[in-house]
N, C-alpha and C positions, 0 to 999 in steps of 0.2 A: 504494500500500500504506500501511496504517496500521501503527504499531509500538508495542509495549509495551516500554518501557525500564525495567528493574527494577534499581535500584542496591542495593548492599550496602555498608555502611560498613566500612572497613578499619582505622580508627583509633579511639582512645577518644573519648568525648563531648567532652572539652575541645578536642581537635584539630578535630573536626567543627564545634564552635561557633565556633572562630576563623575557619574558612573560610566559615561559613554566610552572613554578609552579602554576600560576593562571589557566592556561589552564588545567593542570592535575587535579586540585581540581574541576574545573567545569566538566571535563570529568567523574570523579568519581561519582559526583552527577547524571549525566545523565545515567550512567550505573546502579546505584542503583535504579533509578526511572524506569528503563526498557525502556527508550526511545532510548538508544544506546545498541546494542547487542554485537558488535565487534568494536574494534578500534586499530589502530596501524600506525606507520610511514611507509611510502613507503621504499622499499629497498634502493633506491638511496637518501633517506632523503631529498627529495625535497618538501615534504608535507606528508599528511596522508590520510587514508581511514577510514571512519566511516560507519557502517551498522546500520540502525535504526530498531526499532521494527515496528509493524504494526500501522502506524500513518498517519495523513493527510499531504498533501503538506505544509499547513500552519504551522503545528507543526514542520515539518522538517526545514522550514525556520526560525522558532523561535529558534531552536537549533543552527543553523548557526549564527543568530543574537546575541545570548547570549555568544558565544565563545569569551573568552578574546583575542584570536588571531585576530578575526574579528574586535573587537572594537579598537584594537591597530594598525590596518592596517598591521598586520604581515602576514595575509593569506587571500586568497579568496577561495570560495567553488564553485564547480559544483555539481549539483544534478541529479541523474538518479533514477526515480521511476520504480518499477516493482511489478507485482502481485505475490502472493505466491502460485502458482498453485501446486507446489511440495515442500514439507517440510520434513525435518528430524523429526523423532518422538521426541516429547517434545517441538517442536517449534510452 
């Protein structure tokens, strides 16, 4: 299963910005490991969207749990799982 992980910021921008360097370092590692395929802030900057690789629900929850934003209480996540019935070549 692939997962869409949608975060919503729970803290003001100054708190988010204090935690952001640790979050970006964590995110870089997740992308390098292939667990996250796409990531970016929402257009309104109220949170972000992450698209995982083909992983289990538990692995997706582990990603959320290890995010510095989660441990700092700066964001919460919602997860939607979907099958990969149709894929672009190379995915």
